[in-house]
C-alpha positions in Angstrom: -14.7 -6.1 11.5 -13.8 -2.5 10.6 -13.2 -2.2 6.8 -11.2 0.6 5.2 -12.4 2.0 1.9 -9.4 0.9 -0.1 -9.7 -0.1 -3.7 -7.5 -1.5 -6.4 -5.3 1.3 -7.6 -4.9 3.0 -4.2 -1.4 4.2 -3.6 0.4 3.1 -0.3 3.7 3.9 1.3 5.7 1.1 2.9 7.9 2.1 5.9 11.3 0.4 6.1 11.3 -2.7 8.3 14.6 -4.5 9.0 15.8 -5.8 5.6 12.9 -4.5 3.5 13.4 -1.1 2.0 10.8 1.7 2.1 8.8 2.4 -1.1 5.6 3.5 -2.7 3.2 0.9 -4.2 -0.2 0.3 -5.5 -2.9 -2.2 -4.5 -3.3 -4.6 -7.3 -5.5 -7.3 -5.7 -7.9 -7.5 -2.7 -8.4 -10.7 -0.7 -11.5 -11.2 1.5 -11.6 -14.0 4.0 -14.3 -14.6 6.7 -11.7 -15.9 9.1 -8.7 -13.7 8.4 -10.4 -10.5 7.2 -9.2 -8.3 4.3 -5.7 -8.2 2.9 -4.1 -6.8 -0.2 -1.5 -7.6 -2.8 0.7 -4.5 -3.3 3.0 -3.9 -6.3 5.8 -1.6 -5.2 7.2 1.0 -7.8 10.6 -0.8 -7.7 9.0 -4.1 -8.9 8.7 -5.9 -5.6 5.4 -7.6 -4.8 4.2 -7.9 -1.3 1.4 -10.3 -0.9 -1.2 -10.5 1.9 -0.7 -7.0 3.4 -3.2 -7.0 6.3 -5.8 -4.3 6.5 -4.9 -3.7 10.1 -1.3 -2.7 9.1 -2.5 0.2 7.0 -2.5 3.2 9.3 -0.3 6.2 10.0 1.5 4.3 12.8 1.7 0.9 11.0 4.1 -0.4 8.4 1.8 1.0 5.6 0.0 4.3 5.1 -2.2 5.6 2.3 -0.9 8.2 0.0 -2.5 10.9 -2.1 -1.2 13.8 -4.1 -1.6 16.2 -1.1 0.5 13.9 1.1 3.3 13.3 -1.4 4.4 15.8 -4.1 6.2 13.1 -5.9 2.9 11.3 -6.6 1.4 11.6 -10.0 -1.9 10.4 -11.5 -0.6 7.4 -13.4 0.0 5.6 -10.2 3.8 6.0 -10.1 6.1 8.3 -8.2 8.2 10.7 -10.2 11.8 9.7 -10.7 14.3 12.5 -11.5 
């Protein structure tokens, strides 16, 4: 099983899927399971919680992608995006 080096506090971007709006979020919990692999609980900046985000969905072509300050000028170090 290939494991990404993601930790609690890592910023992610969720791409819009059908009825779910896009948004930035932060990993707040990591689940490890021998059968199902690694998944994450993500708290989005708008207050939504998405539970069991699968490790395999976090990639540039998937529903989720990692974010850092270089990728997103709206990102700041307290784990939130800037709101004007």
